[in-house]
N, C-alpha and C positions, 0 to 999 in steps of 0.2 A: 393746270396745276403742275404737271410734270415740267413744263417749260419754265415756269416760275422757279421751281426748285433748282433746276439746272442753272438758271441765271444767277440766283442768289448764292449758290455754291461757288460760282466763278467770280463773284463780285470783288472779293479781296484780291485775288490774283490779278484781275484786270486793273484794279486801283494801283497795285504795286508797279505795274508796267508803265504808268504815266510818268513821263520824264519831268525833271525839275523845271525845264523851260515851259512845258505844257501846264504844270501846276501854277506857274506865275502868270499865265495868260488871263486877260480879262474876259469875263463872260459878255456876250453881246447884250444881254439883258440881265441885270442883277436878279437873283432868286432868293427869297427869304433872307435878305440881308447879305448874301454872299456875292462878292464882286469878282472873285477869281475862280478858276477851275479848282485850285487847291482848297479854297474855303468850301466849295460845294462838295468836294470829295469828303472832307472832314465832317461836314454836316450829315452827309449820307451815311457814313460809318457810325456816327453817333445815333442817328435814328434807328439804324439796323440793330445796334446793341440794345437800345431801349425796347424795341419790339421783341428781341430774343428774351430779355428778362421777363417781359410780360407773358410770353408764350410759355416759358419755363414755369412761371408761377401758376398759370392756368393748368398746366400738365400736373403739377404737384397737387393742386386742388382736386382735379379729376381722380388722380390715383388715391388720394386720401379718402374721398367719398366712396370710391370703389371698394376700398379695404373695409370700410364701415358697413357696407351693404353686403 
């Protein structure tokens, strides 16, 4: 779990370090409709944002239930 947290915290920094030339590179194998590195980075960031929203909603639910009990 600790390793996952470290990797997720550094993901945006690593994504910003990808050059324009790298973003335009084709993937060897398309993944979930993404054909370039840039498309894949965008998809990854979108998925991460979705998971963050879900985690925040779950946290609010837990806090709400805790307050009631």
